[in-house]
The first five atom37 places (N, CA, C, CB, O) and aatype in JSON, in Angstrom:
{
  "aatype": [10, 16, 14, 16, 7, 15, 16, 15, 16, 11, 19, 6, 10, 1, 7, 2, 19, 10, 10, 10, 6, 4, 9, 0, 0, 7, 10, 14, 16, 14, 16, 9, 1, 17, 9, 11, 6, 7, 7, 6, 10, 14, 0, 2, 1, 16, 13, 13, 6, 2, 13, 11, 11, 16, 10, 11, 9, 9, 3, 19, 15, 6, 0, 3, 15, 7, 2, 18, 11, 4, 9, 0, 1, 2, 0, 10, 7, 15, 19, 8, 8, 19, 9, 15, 19, 16, 19, 11, 0, 0, 14, 18, 17, 9, 16, 0, 14, 1, 2, 10, 19, 10, 15, 14, 7, 6, 3, 7, 16, 10, 9, 4, 1, 0, 2, 7, 2, 14, 11, 14, 15, 9, 15, 17, 10, 0, 2, 7, 19, 14, 9],
  "atom_mask": [
    [1, 1, 1, 1, 1],
    [1, 1, 1, 1, 1],
    [1, 1, 1, 1, 1],
    [1, 1, 1, 1, 1],
    [1, 1, 1, 0, 1],
    [1, 1, 1, 1, 1],
    [1, 1, 1, 1, 1],
    [1, 1, 1, 1, 1],
    [1, 1, 1, 1, 1],
    [1, 1, 1, 1, 1],
    [1, 1, 1, 1, 1],
    [1, 1, 1, 1, 1],
    [1, 1, 1, 1, 1],
    [1, 1, 1, 1, 1],
    [1, 1, 1, 0, 1],
    [1, 1, 1, 1, 1],
    [1, 1, 1, 1, 1],
    [1, 1, 1, 1, 1],
    [1, 1, 1, 1, 1],
    [1, 1, 1, 1, 1],
    [1, 1, 1, 1, 1],
    [1, 1, 1, 1, 1],
    [1, 1, 1, 1, 1],
    [1, 1, 1, 1, 1],
    [1, 1, 1, 1, 1],
    [1, 1, 1, 0, 1],
    [1, 1, 1, 1, 1],
    [1, 1, 1, 1, 1],
    [1, 1, 1, 1, 1],
    [1, 1, 1, 1, 1],
    [1, 1, 1, 1, 1],
    [1, 1, 1, 1, 1],
    [1, 1, 1, 1, 1],
    [1, 1, 1, 1, 1],
    [1, 1, 1, 1, 1],
    [1, 1, 1, 1, 1],
    [1, 1, 1, 1, 1],
    [1, 1, 1, 0, 1],
    [1, 1, 1, 0, 1],
    [1, 1, 1, 1, 1],
    [1, 1, 1, 1, 1],
    [1, 1, 1, 1, 1],
    [1, 1, 1, 1, 1],
    [1, 1, 1, 1, 1],
    [1, 1, 1, 1, 1],
    [1, 1, 1, 1, 1],
    [1, 1, 1, 1, 1],
    [1, 1, 1, 1, 1],
    [1, 1, 1, 1, 1],
    [1, 1, 1, 1, 1],
    [1, 1, 1, 1, 1],
    [1, 1, 1, 1, 1],
    [1, 1, 1, 1, 1],
    [1, 1, 1, 1, 1],
    [1, 1, 1, 1, 1],
    [1, 1, 1, 1, 1],
    [1, 1, 1, 1, 1],
    [1, 1, 1, 1, 1],
    [1, 1, 1, 1, 1],
    [1, 1, 1, 1, 1],
    [1, 1, 1, 1, 1],
    [1, 1, 1, 1, 1],
    [1, 1, 1, 1, 1],
    [1, 1, 1, 1, 1],
    [1, 1, 1, 1, 1],
    [1, 1, 1, 0, 1],
    [1, 1, 1, 1, 1],
    [1, 1, 1, 1, 1],
    [1, 1, 1, 1, 1],
    [1, 1, 1, 1, 1],
    [1, 1, 1, 1, 1],
    [1, 1, 1, 1, 1],
    [1, 1, 1, 1, 1],
    [1, 1, 1, 1, 1],
    [1, 1, 1, 1, 1],
    [1, 1, 1, 1, 1],
    [1, 1, 1, 0, 1],
    [1, 1, 1, 1, 1],
    [1, 1, 1, 1, 1],
    [1, 1, 1, 1, 1],
    [1, 1, 1, 1, 1],
    [1, 1, 1, 1, 1],
    [1, 1, 1, 1, 1],
    [1, 1, 1, 1, 1],
    [1, 1, 1, 1, 1],
    [1, 1, 1, 1, 1],
    [1, 1, 1, 1, 1],
    [1, 1, 1, 1, 1],
    [1, 1, 1, 1, 1],
    [1, 1, 1, 1, 1],
    [1, 1, 1, 1, 1],
    [1, 1, 1, 1, 1],
    [1, 1, 1, 1, 1],
    [1, 1, 1, 1, 1],
    [1, 1, 1, 1, 1],
    [1, 1, 1, 1, 1],
    [1, 1, 1, 1, 1],
    [1, 1, 1, 1, 1],
    [1, 1, 1, 1, 1],
    [1, 1, 1, 1, 1],
    [1, 1, 1, 1, 1],
    [1, 1, 1, 1, 1],
    [1, 1, 1, 1, 1],
    [1, 1, 1, 1, 1],
    [1, 1, 1, 0, 1],
    [1, 1, 1, 1, 1],
    [1, 1, 1, 1, 1],
    [1, 1, 1, 0, 1],
    [1, 1, 1, 1, 1],
    [1, 1, 1, 1, 1],
    [1, 1, 1, 1, 1],
    [1, 1, 1, 1, 1],
    [1, 1, 1, 1, 1],
    [1, 1, 1, 1, 1],
    [1, 1, 1, 1, 1],
    [1, 1, 1, 0, 1],
    [1, 1, 1, 1, 1],
    [1, 1, 1, 1, 1],
    [1, 1, 1, 1, 1],
    [1, 1, 1, 1, 1],
    [1, 1, 1, 1, 1],
    [1, 1, 1, 1, 1],
    [1, 1, 1, 1, 1],
    [1, 1, 1, 1, 1],
    [1, 1, 1, 1, 1],
    [1, 1, 1, 1, 1],
    [1, 1, 1, 1, 1],
    [1, 1, 1, 0, 1],
    [1, 1, 1, 1, 1],
    [1, 1, 1, 1, 1],
    [1, 1, 1, 1, 1]
  ],
  "atom_positions": [
    [[-17.56, -10.66, -15.8], [-17.56, -9.74, -14.83], [-17.26, -10.36, -13.48], [-18.8, -9.05, -14.84], [-17.89, -11.35, -13.11]],
    [[-16.38, -9.84, -12.77], [-16.1, -10.3, -11.34], [-16.43, -9.21, -10.47], [-14.62, -10.73, -11.09], [-15.96, -8.11, -10.75]],
    [[-17.19, -9.32, -9.42], [-17.77, -10.59, -8.88], [-18.77, -11.16, -9.83], [-18.45, -10.35, -7.51], [-19.32, -10.48, -10.69]],
    [[-19.0, -12.44, -9.65], [-19.97, -13.19, -10.58], [-21.45, -12.97, -9.99], [-19.58, -14.88, -10.65], [-21.66, -12.56, -8.85]],
    [[-22.34, -13.27, -10.84], [-23.8, -13.25, -10.46], [-24.22, -11.74, -10.61], [0.0, 0.0, 0.0], [-23.45, -10.88, -11.04]],
    [[-25.48, -11.5, -10.21], [-26.07, -10.12, -10.33], [-25.82, -9.26, -9.11], [-27.59, -10.21, -10.56], [-25.75, -8.04, -9.2]],
    [[-25.68, -9.91, -7.96], [-25.63, -9.2, -6.72], [-24.61, -9.71, -5.76], [-26.93, -9.24, -6.1], [-24.18, -10.85, -5.93]],
    [[-24.17, -9.0, -4.77], [-23.35, -9.5, -3.72], [-23.5, -8.49, -2.53], [-21.84, -9.68, -4.21], [-24.11, -7.44, -2.69]],
    [[-22.93, -8.82, -1.39], [-23.12, -7.95, -0.21], [-21.66, -7.64, 0.38], [-24.09, -8.69, 0.91], [-20.68, -8.35, 0.19]],
    [[-21.69, -6.5, 1.09], [-20.4, -6.09, 1.78], [-20.92, -5.32, 2.98], [-19.36, -5.16, 0.82], [-21.84, -4.5, 2.95]],
    [[-20.16, -5.74, 4.12], [-20.34, -4.96, 5.39], [-19.0, -4.27, 5.8], [-20.85, -5.93, 6.57], [-17.92, -4.85, 5.76]],
    [[-19.17, -3.05, 6.18], [-18.01, -2.21, 6.57], [-18.34, -1.53, 7.9], [-17.67, -1.14, 5.45], [-19.51, -1.36, 8.26]],
    [[-17.32, -1.15, 8.6], [-17.41, -0.45, 9.84], [-17.47, 1.1, 9.68], [-16.24, -0.83, 10.69], [-16.75, 1.6, 8.82]],
    [[-18.23, 1.83, 10.38], [-18.16, 3.24, 10.41], [-16.8, 3.82, 10.61], [-19.0, 3.71, 11.4], [-16.1, 3.44, 11.54]],
    [[-16.42, 4.75, 9.75], [-15.11, 5.37, 9.92], [-14.03, 4.75, 9.01], [0.0, 0.0, 0.0], [-13.02, 5.39, 8.7]],
    [[-14.25, 3.47, 8.59], [-13.33, 2.72, 7.78], [-13.41, 3.19, 6.31], [-13.63, 1.22, 7.89], [-14.23, 4.0, 5.88]],
    [[-12.48, 2.6, 5.61], [-12.44, 2.79, 4.03], [-13.29, 1.67, 3.42], [-10.85, 2.7, 3.39], [-13.1, 0.48, 3.68]],
    [[-14.25, 2.11, 2.59], [-15.06, 1.06, 1.88], [-14.31, 0.83, 0.44], [-16.73, 1.57, 1.68], [-13.97, 1.8, -0.24]],
    [[-14.08, -0.38, 0.06], [-13.39, -0.68, -1.16], [-14.42, -1.68, -1.84], [-11.84, -1.33, -0.91], [-14.71, -2.76, -1.32]],
    [[-14.94, -1.27, -2.98], [-15.64, -2.14, -3.91], [-15.02, -2.4, -5.14], [-16.86, -1.65, -4.19], [-14.57, -1.45, -5.79]],
    [[-14.92, -3.58, -5.56], [-14.14, -3.91, -6.87], [-15.03, -4.58, -7.91], [-12.9, -4.89, -6.57], [-15.89, -5.4, -7.58]],
    [[-14.82, -4.23, -9.12], [-15.54, -4.74, -10.23], [-14.6, -4.88, -11.41], [-16.72, -3.84, -10.56], [-14.13, -3.87, -11.94]],
    [[-14.32, -6.03, -11.82], [-13.45, -6.36, -12.82], [-14.07, -6.94, -14.08], [-12.52, -7.25, -12.28], [-14.65, -8.03, -14.05]],
    [[-13.94, -6.21, -15.22], [-14.71, -6.7, -16.4], [-13.73, -7.1, -17.46], [-15.69, -5.61, -16.96], [-12.63, -6.56, -17.54]],
    [[-14.13, -8.09, -18.3], [-13.26, -8.52, -19.39], [-14.09, -8.36, -20.62], [-12.72, -10.01, -19.22], [-15.32, -8.46, -20.53]],
    [[-13.5, -8.09, -21.77], [-14.19, -7.96, -23.08], [-13.26, -7.23, -24.08], [0.0, 0.0, 0.0], [-12.26, -6.59, -23.74]],
    [[-13.69, -7.39, -25.37], [-12.88, -6.74, -26.44], [-13.88, -6.11, -27.32], [-11.95, -7.76, -27.24], [-14.76, -6.79, -27.85]],
    [[-13.77, -4.7, -27.53], [-12.87, -3.88, -26.95], [-13.0, -3.76, -25.36], [-13.01, -2.58, -27.6], [-14.09, -3.95, -24.82]],
    [[-11.93, -3.47, -24.67], [-11.9, -3.36, -23.21], [-13.07, -2.47, -22.77], [-10.52, -2.78, -22.72], [-13.19, -1.33, -23.21]],
    [[-13.92, -3.02, -21.88], [-14.99, -2.18, -21.4], [-14.56, -1.09, -20.4], [-16.0, -3.02, -20.77], [-13.58, -1.19, -19.66]],
    [[-15.39, -0.02, -20.47], [-15.21, 1.12, -19.44], [-16.19, 0.75, -18.35], [-15.52, 2.68, -20.07], [-17.24, 0.14, -18.58]],
    [[-15.77, 1.16, -17.13], [-16.53, 0.91, -15.91], [-17.06, 2.22, -15.38], [-15.66, 0.2, -14.85], [-16.37, 3.23, -15.38]],
    [[-18.39, 2.18, -14.89], [-19.02, 3.28, -14.3], [-19.64, 2.78, -13.02], [-20.04, 3.92, -15.23], [-20.15, 1.67, -12.98]],
    [[-19.6, 3.61, -11.93], [-20.24, 3.29, -10.67], [-21.36, 4.21, -10.34], [-19.27, 3.32, -9.58], [-21.18, 5.41, -10.58]],
    [[-22.49, 3.84, -9.84], [-23.52, 4.63, -9.28], [-24.0, 4.07, -7.96], [-24.63, 4.74, -10.24], [-23.77, 2.91, -7.61]],
    [[-24.67, 4.95, -7.25], [-25.27, 4.42, -5.96], [-26.81, 4.57, -6.37], [-24.79, 5.34, -4.48], [-27.3, 5.64, -6.74]],
    [[-27.5, 3.37, -6.24], [-28.89, 3.44, -6.58], [-29.71, 4.34, -5.59], [-29.46, 2.03, -6.61], [-29.59, 4.16, -4.38]],
    [[-30.5, 5.27, -6.07], [-31.31, 6.09, -5.25], [-30.52, 7.14, -4.47], [0.0, 0.0, 0.0], [-30.96, 7.64, -3.44]],
    [[-29.4, 7.46, -4.97], [-28.49, 8.43, -4.24], [-27.33, 8.88, -5.09], [0.0, 0.0, 0.0], [-27.2, 8.57, -6.28]],
    [[-26.55, 9.58, -4.44], [-25.19, 10.16, -5.01], [-24.02, 9.52, -4.37], [-25.05, 11.72, -4.78], [-24.09, 9.16, -3.19]],
    [[-22.95, 9.37, -5.08], [-21.64, 9.1, -4.55], [-21.19, 10.29, -3.75], [-20.64, 8.76, -5.66], [-21.34, 11.4, -4.25]],
    [[-20.64, 10.16, -2.54], [-20.19, 11.33, -1.81], [-19.0, 11.98, -2.52], [-19.81, 10.95, -0.36], [-17.89, 11.44, -2.58]],
    [[-19.3, 13.15, -3.06], [-18.37, 13.85, -3.94], [-16.93, 14.05, -3.22], [-19.01, 15.27, -4.35], [-15.92, 13.8, -3.88]],
    [[-16.83, 14.45, -2.03], [-15.55, 14.69, -1.48], [-14.82, 13.56, -0.84], [-15.66, 15.69, -0.57], [-13.69, 13.72, -0.38]],
    [[-15.48, 12.4, -0.81], [-14.94, 11.18, -0.13], [-14.79, 9.95, -1.1], [-15.88, 10.78, 1.07], [-14.4, 8.87, -0.66]],
    [[-15.1, 10.1, -2.38], [-15.09, 9.04, -3.35], [-13.86, 9.17, -4.28], [-16.4, 9.06, -4.17], [-13.53, 10.23, -4.82]],
    [[-13.24, 8.07, -4.41], [-12.05, 7.98, -5.35], [-12.15, 6.72, -6.18], [-10.67, 7.98, -4.56], [-12.79, 5.76, -5.76]],
    [[-11.54, 6.7, -7.34], [-11.5, 5.52, -8.25], [-10.08, 5.16, -8.42], [-12.16, 5.8, -9.64], [-9.22, 6.02, -8.55]],
    [[-9.81, 3.84, -8.41], [-8.47, 3.32, -8.52], [-8.55, 2.19, -9.58], [-7.91, 2.81, -7.09], [-9.59, 1.6, -9.86]],
    [[-7.38, 1.97, -10.13], [-7.18, 0.79, -10.95], [-8.12, 0.9, -12.25], [-7.48, -0.53, -10.09], [-8.82, -0.05, -12.58]],
    [[-8.09, 2.17, -12.98], [-8.96, 2.34, -14.12], [-10.43, 2.13, -13.8], [-8.55, 1.41, -15.21], [-11.16, 1.51, -14.56]],
    [[-10.85, 2.64, -12.66], [-12.26, 2.63, -12.1], [-12.66, 1.17, -11.73], [-13.31, 3.24, -13.18], [-13.84, 0.95, -11.49]],
    [[-11.83, 0.26, -11.67], [-12.19, -1.09, -11.18], [-12.44, -1.03, -9.74], [-11.11, -2.13, -11.47], [-13.26, -1.8, -9.25]],
    [[-11.84, -0.24, -9.04], [-12.02, -0.15, -7.55], [-12.75, 1.21, -7.14], [-10.57, -0.25, -6.81], [-12.22, 2.29, -7.42]],
    [[-13.94, 1.13, -6.49], [-14.46, 2.4, -5.91], [-13.98, 2.48, -4.41], [-16.1, 2.47, -6.02], [-14.02, 1.49, -3.68]],
    [[-13.58, 3.56, -4.06], [-13.03, 3.87, -2.66], [-13.74, 4.93, -2.07], [-11.58, 4.23, -2.64], [-13.71, 6.03, -2.63]],
    [[-14.41, 4.75, -0.96], [-15.11, 5.71, -0.22], [-14.4, 5.79, 1.22], [-16.66, 5.32, -0.14], [-14.34, 4.76, 1.89]],
    [[-13.89, 6.92, 1.67], [-13.19, 7.01, 2.92], [-14.16, 7.57, 3.86], [-11.92, 7.85, 2.84], [-15.12, 8.27, 3.53]],
    [[-13.83, 7.17, 5.18], [-14.65, 7.63, 6.38], [-16.12, 7.44, 6.14], [-14.39, 9.11, 6.71], [-16.93, 8.37, 6.12]],
    [[-16.43, 6.02, 5.94], [-17.83, 5.77, 5.64], [-18.78, 5.99, 6.89], [-17.97, 4.31, 5.1], [-18.32, 5.91, 8.03]],
    [[-19.95, 6.24, 6.66], [-20.94, 6.44, 7.78], [-22.18, 5.51, 7.42], [-21.4, 8.07, 7.93], [-22.21, 4.86, 6.37]],
    [[-23.16, 5.51, 8.34], [-24.48, 4.82, 8.14], [-25.08, 5.36, 6.85], [-25.48, 5.07, 9.38], [-25.72, 4.58, 6.14]],
    [[-24.9, 6.64, 6.49], [-25.66, 7.18, 5.31], [-25.05, 6.57, 3.97], [-25.59, 8.83, 5.29], [-25.63, 6.7, 2.89]],
    [[-23.87, 5.92, 4.09], [-23.25, 5.36, 2.82], [-23.75, 3.91, 2.58], [-21.62, 5.37, 2.91], [-23.32, 3.25, 1.63]],
    [[-24.65, 3.43, 3.46], [-25.28, 2.16, 3.23], [-26.16, 2.21, 2.03], [-26.04, 1.73, 4.42], [-26.76, 3.26, 1.79]],
    [[-26.3, 1.2, 1.29], [-27.13, 1.12, 0.02], [-26.69, 0.3, -0.97], [0.0, 0.0, 0.0], [-25.78, -0.49, -0.71]],
    [[-27.22, 0.36, -2.15], [-26.85, -0.44, -3.32], [-25.97, 0.3, -4.27], [-28.06, -0.91, -4.04], [-26.37, 1.36, -4.76]],
    [[-24.79, -0.18, -4.57], [-23.84, 0.33, -5.45], [-23.76, -0.5, -6.79], [-22.52, 0.36, -4.74], [-23.51, -1.71, -6.73]],
    [[-23.95, 0.07, -7.9], [-23.87, -0.62, -9.08], [-22.71, -0.24, -9.98], [-25.07, -0.47, -9.74], [-22.48, 0.92, -10.31]],
    [[-21.96, -1.34, -10.37], [-21.01, -1.16, -11.35], [-21.45, -1.66, -12.65], [-19.8, -1.76, -10.96], [-21.97, -2.76, -12.8]],
    [[-21.2, -0.72, -13.69], [-21.62, -1.03, -15.0], [-20.43, -1.02, -16.03], [-22.69, -0.06, -15.4], [-19.75, -0.01, -16.21]],
    [[-20.24, -2.16, -16.65], [-19.26, -2.37, -17.74], [-19.76, -2.32, -19.01], [-18.61, -3.56, -17.64], [-20.69, -3.07, -19.31]],
    [[-19.22, -1.44, -19.9], [-19.81, -1.27, -21.27], [-18.76, -1.14, -22.27], [-20.72, -0.05, -21.35], [-17.72, -0.5, -22.06]],
    [[-19.03, -1.78, -23.44], [-18.18, -1.54, -24.62], [-19.14, -1.4, -25.79], [-17.11, -2.73, -24.87], [-20.36, -1.42, -25.59]],
    [[-18.62, -1.26, -26.97], [-19.39, -0.94, -28.11], [-20.44, -2.2, -28.41], [-18.37, -0.63, -29.36], [-21.4, -2.05, -29.17]],
    [[-20.19, -3.33, -27.79], [-21.02, -4.43, -28.14], [-22.05, -4.88, -27.03], [-20.13, -5.56, -28.5], [-22.78, -5.85, -27.2]],
    [[-22.07, -4.15, -25.93], [-22.98, -4.32, -24.91], [-22.53, -3.93, -23.58], [0.0, 0.0, 0.0], [-21.51, -3.27, -23.4]],
    [[-23.36, -4.37, -22.57], [-22.99, -3.88, -21.2], [-23.41, -4.99, -20.25], [-23.69, -2.46, -20.82], [-24.22, -5.86, -20.58]],
    [[-22.81, -4.92, -19.02], [-23.2, -5.94, -17.92], [-22.99, -5.15, -16.61], [-22.25, -7.38, -17.96], [-22.14, -4.26, -16.52]],
    [[-23.82, -5.53, -15.57], [-23.73, -4.87, -14.35], [-23.78, -5.8, -13.25], [-24.74, -3.9, -14.24], [-24.13, -6.97, -13.38]],
    [[-23.4, -5.2, -12.06], [-23.35, -6.01, -10.78], [-23.74, -5.04, -9.66], [-21.85, -6.67, -10.5], [-23.23, -3.92, -9.6]],
    [[-24.61, -5.46, -8.78], [-24.92, -4.63, -7.7], [-24.48, -5.13, -6.31], [-26.31, -4.43, -7.71], [-24.77, -6.25, -5.91]],
    [[-23.79, -4.26, -5.62], [-23.2, -4.6, -4.33], [-24.02, -3.98, -3.21], [-21.73, -4.13, -4.26], [-24.05, -2.75, -3.14]],
    [[-24.7, -4.74, -2.28], [-25.49, -4.17, -1.4], [-24.55, -3.94, -0.23], [-26.71, -5.0, -1.11], [-23.99, -4.93, 0.25]],
    [[-24.3, -2.61, 0.33], [-23.43, -2.23, 1.38], [-24.22, -1.91, 2.6], [-22.57, -1.08, 0.97], [-25.21, -1.17, 2.59]],
    [[-23.74, -2.52, 3.7], [-24.31, -2.19, 5.01], [-23.12, -1.59, 5.91], [-25.0, -3.54, 5.71], [-22.07, -2.24, 6.0]],
    [[-23.26, -0.48, 6.51], [-22.27, 0.2, 7.29], [-22.73, -0.12, 8.77], [-22.19, 1.83, 6.94], [-23.82, 0.3, 9.16]],
    [[-21.95, -0.83, 9.55], [-22.23, -1.01, 10.94], [-21.45, -0.07, 11.82], [-21.97, -2.39, 11.32], [-20.39, 0.4, 11.4]],
    [[-21.93, 0.25, 13.05], [-21.24, 1.16, 13.84], [-21.29, 0.84, 15.3], [-21.74, 2.46, 13.6], [-22.37, 0.62, 15.84]],
    [[-20.11, 0.81, 16.0], [-20.17, 0.64, 17.42], [-20.79, 1.94, 18.0], [-18.75, 0.34, 18.02], [-20.67, 3.02, 17.42]],
    [[-21.43, 1.79, 19.12], [-21.99, 2.98, 19.76], [-21.0, 4.18, 19.83], [-22.44, 2.61, 21.18], [-19.82, 4.04, 20.13]],
    [[-21.59, 5.39, 19.51], [-20.78, 6.62, 19.55], [-21.73, 7.72, 20.02], [-20.12, 6.98, 18.13], [-22.95, 7.67, 19.87]],
    [[-21.08, 8.68, 20.57], [-21.92, 9.8, 21.27], [-22.31, 10.79, 20.22], [-21.1, 10.55, 22.45], [-21.52, 11.21, 19.38]],
    [[-23.63, 11.18, 20.32], [-24.1, 12.33, 19.57], [-24.06, 13.47, 20.52], [-25.51, 12.12, 18.97], [-23.61, 14.55, 20.15]],
    [[-24.53, 13.26, 21.74], [-24.4, 14.14, 22.92], [-23.94, 13.38, 24.12], [-25.72, 14.83, 23.24], [-24.73, 12.62, 24.67]],
    [[-22.75, 13.51, 24.55], [-22.25, 12.85, 25.68], [-22.73, 13.51, 26.98], [-20.78, 12.82, 25.61], [-22.85, 14.73, 27.02]],
    [[-23.03, 12.7, 28.1], [-23.42, 13.39, 29.2], [-22.24, 14.25, 29.83], [-23.97, 12.43, 30.16], [-21.08, 13.87, 29.68]],
    [[-22.51, 15.27, 30.46], [-21.59, 16.2, 31.09], [-21.74, 16.21, 32.52], [-21.76, 17.56, 30.58], [-22.83, 15.93, 33.02]],
    [[-20.66, 16.53, 33.29], [-20.81, 16.6, 34.63], [-21.72, 17.76, 35.08], [-19.52, 16.68, 35.22], [-21.75, 18.8, 34.42]],
    [[-22.47, 17.61, 36.22], [-23.37, 18.47, 36.7], [-23.26, 18.75, 38.16], [-24.62, 18.01, 36.38], [-23.41, 17.85, 38.98]],
    [[-22.98, 19.96, 38.5], [-22.93, 20.31, 39.99], [-24.12, 21.03, 40.44], [-21.73, 21.17, 40.34], [-24.43, 22.09, 39.89]],
    [[-24.82, 20.53, 41.43], [-26.05, 21.19, 41.91], [-25.96, 21.37, 43.39], [-27.31, 20.39, 41.54], [-25.31, 20.63, 44.13]],
    [[-26.72, 22.48, 43.83], [-26.89, 22.63, 45.28], [-28.09, 21.89, 45.72], [-27.02, 24.1, 45.69], [-28.98, 21.54, 44.93]],
    [[-28.1, 21.64, 47.03], [-29.34, 20.91, 47.51], [-30.56, 21.6, 47.14], [-29.36, 20.71, 49.0], [-30.62, 22.83, 47.27]],
    [[-31.59, 20.89, 46.68], [-32.8, 21.47, 46.26], [-32.96, 21.87, 44.81], [0.0, 0.0, 0.0], [-34.08, 22.08, 44.33]],
    [[-31.82, 21.97, 44.11], [-31.78, 22.34, 42.74], [-32.14, 21.17, 41.74], [-30.42, 22.87, 42.44], [-31.83, 20.01, 42.02]],
    [[-32.79, 21.48, 40.61], [-33.03, 20.46, 39.68], [-31.96, 20.6, 38.53], [-34.5, 20.56, 39.15], [-31.38, 21.66, 38.31]],
    [[-31.75, 19.46, 37.85], [-30.87, 19.38, 36.83], [-31.2, 18.45, 35.78], [0.0, 0.0, 0.0], [-32.07, 17.6, 36.0]],
    [[-30.6, 18.49, 34.63], [-30.89, 17.59, 33.44], [-29.54, 17.05, 32.98], [-31.64, 18.38, 32.22], [-28.56, 17.75, 32.75]],
    [[-29.6, 15.71, 32.86], [-28.41, 15.06, 32.22], [-28.87, 14.59, 30.9], [-27.82, 13.86, 33.07], [-29.95, 14.0, 30.81]],
    [[-28.09, 14.81, 29.79], [-28.55, 14.42, 28.44], [-27.48, 13.33, 27.91], [-28.65, 15.76, 27.43], [-26.27, 13.48, 28.04]],
    [[-28.03, 12.34, 27.37], [-27.29, 11.29, 26.73], [-27.85, 10.92, 25.49], [-27.18, 10.15, 27.54], [-28.97, 10.4, 25.48]],
    [[-27.21, 11.14, 24.4], [-27.61, 10.79, 23.09], [-26.53, 9.91, 22.4], [-27.9, 12.06, 22.29], [-25.38, 10.34, 22.26]],
    [[-26.87, 8.77, 22.01], [-25.88, 7.89, 21.34], [-26.54, 7.27, 20.15], [-25.31, 6.78, 22.3], [-27.77, 7.15, 20.09]],
    [[-25.7, 6.86, 19.19], [-26.14, 6.08, 17.95], [-25.32, 5.05, 17.67], [-26.21, 6.87, 16.77], [-24.28, 4.92, 18.31]],
    [[-25.65, 4.18, 16.68], [-24.86, 3.05, 16.34], [-25.73, 2.1, 15.43], [0.0, 0.0, 0.0], [-26.94, 2.27, 15.35]],
    [[-25.12, 1.18, 14.8], [-25.78, 0.26, 13.95], [-25.23, -1.18, 14.39], [-25.52, 0.61, 12.39], [-24.08, -1.47, 14.07]],
    [[-25.98, -2.04, 15.08], [-27.36, -1.81, 15.42], [-27.54, -0.78, 16.51], [-27.98, -3.09, 15.83], [-26.6, -0.56, 17.28]],
    [[-28.71, -0.13, 16.63], [-29.03, 0.99, 17.55], [-28.66, 0.52, 19.07], [-30.66, 1.4, 17.4], [-29.15, -0.54, 19.49]],
    [[-27.84, 1.27, 19.84], [-27.49, 0.85, 21.19], [-28.64, 1.08, 22.14], [-26.26, 1.58, 21.68], [-29.5, 1.91, 21.86]],
    [[-28.68, 0.37, 23.25], [-29.58, 0.62, 24.26], [-28.84, 1.53, 25.27], [-30.09, -0.71, 24.87], [-27.63, 1.43, 25.42]],
    [[-29.58, 2.41, 25.96], [-29.01, 3.37, 26.96], [-29.59, 3.06, 28.3], [-29.31, 4.85, 26.59], [-30.81, 3.0, 28.48]],
    [[-28.61, 2.83, 29.34], [-28.97, 2.57, 30.63], [-28.35, 3.61, 31.45], [-28.6, 1.21, 31.04], [-27.22, 4.02, 31.21]],
    [[-29.17, 4.09, 32.54], [-28.7, 5.03, 33.56], [-28.41, 4.33, 34.91], [-29.75, 6.14, 33.76], [-29.18, 3.5, 35.4]],
    [[-27.29, 4.71, 35.46], [-26.89, 4.15, 36.77], [-26.5, 5.34, 37.66], [-25.68, 3.09, 36.63], [-25.93, 6.34, 37.21]],
    [[-26.84, 5.16, 38.99], [-26.29, 6.08, 39.97], [-25.45, 5.39, 40.93], [-27.36, 6.81, 40.69], [-26.0, 4.58, 41.69]],
    [[-24.16, 5.59, 41.01], [-23.18, 4.93, 41.87], [-23.23, 3.46, 41.51], [-23.48, 5.17, 43.4], [-23.18, 2.63, 42.41]],
    [[-23.33, 3.1, 40.23], [-23.23, 1.66, 39.87], [-24.62, 0.99, 40.03], [0.0, 0.0, 0.0], [-24.72, -0.19, 39.7]],
    [[-25.63, 1.59, 40.46], [-26.89, 0.95, 40.6], [-27.9, 1.48, 39.61], [-27.38, 1.1, 41.98], [-28.1, 2.69, 39.52]],
    [[-28.56, 0.56, 38.85], [-29.56, 1.13, 37.93], [-30.63, 2.01, 38.49], [-30.21, 0.08, 37.26], [-31.16, 1.74, 39.56]],
    [[-30.95, 3.02, 37.79], [-31.95, 3.93, 38.31], [-33.36, 3.38, 37.89], [-31.7, 5.42, 37.77], [-34.38, 3.98, 38.22]]
  ]
}
């Protein structure tokens, strides 16, 4: 089985295509099956290529992080490999701040919600000066 060993790791960026490969040798030729440990493969974003040797997940997000297991099996036995996937993400807006026009004496609220992996820090500045 390639990759060799029982485990390996893979890091991918949010929004990219995740490709995991598992090549098995044997006679009779083994069939390959992929599972996500403790979860489901995303139904509408998962594709298999090269007789299931390649697992392809498009538009990955942080929720796609986890352990993916490829299992190669024929009539004489089976072997498996676990690939630990981490999806990293540059900061992105959940709720971006919006312009706010106020009259003198009025109160207003600015909302800024961002996410990423690692989690971004948020700083507020007024005219370039930290608040």
